Steps between C-alpha positions, in 0.01 A plus 500: 500500500477145363524443123166327503328807649657734240364288218165466674483880539586555133247242372222650723581848376488388132175313564346810657608724212370249253160496678490885483591509137238239405232670701559830317439332168151425367467185296215650284718789378367752755793541744696819503443539130130573544552707816712753313269542214519193290622455144810322385580784270540750785830672510642550850573149618182339610557216256857490624366468856331175411811382328704585806253311720528194282875520490510542875271208550725264296817643659374455851377146413847409365675661792283303744558167325869576478525580872315187589732275293808681615395484868440121471841439353697731732312432827502124454865494391599700816309259728669200333846653567420542869417134550803292572317176534643226279232314311601136437477392141345162573333393819456131548221388720553178706303209389215402728546147642220266399345300778543126451233389738207718565364263768609476859839339565519196723783444755747237402519197730767245519842498338434765245290290268137556440314182579126528429 
């Protein structure tokens, strides 16, 4: 399996898990906390569940950004090593000749001199 596809699979997996964790949370404070009976003073871990979901969100976000940056550096470095094409440092383009007469040229008659 190609290195690119391994990173792609890991990034897609982290993105899917991040979507699931975000969808479980409720931005108005409802989420799992209200599902299990509510208060922040409850003993038994419901408050810890919301803390876990927040930590999981930030961890998955960091993991996804890290995988993206790491994949860019490793995948592009491996493709540069495969290319054996020498890139010239400076390429000079030939100068374009400028036309001296833009009109039609007349044939020369006589001994090589132009007599009008």
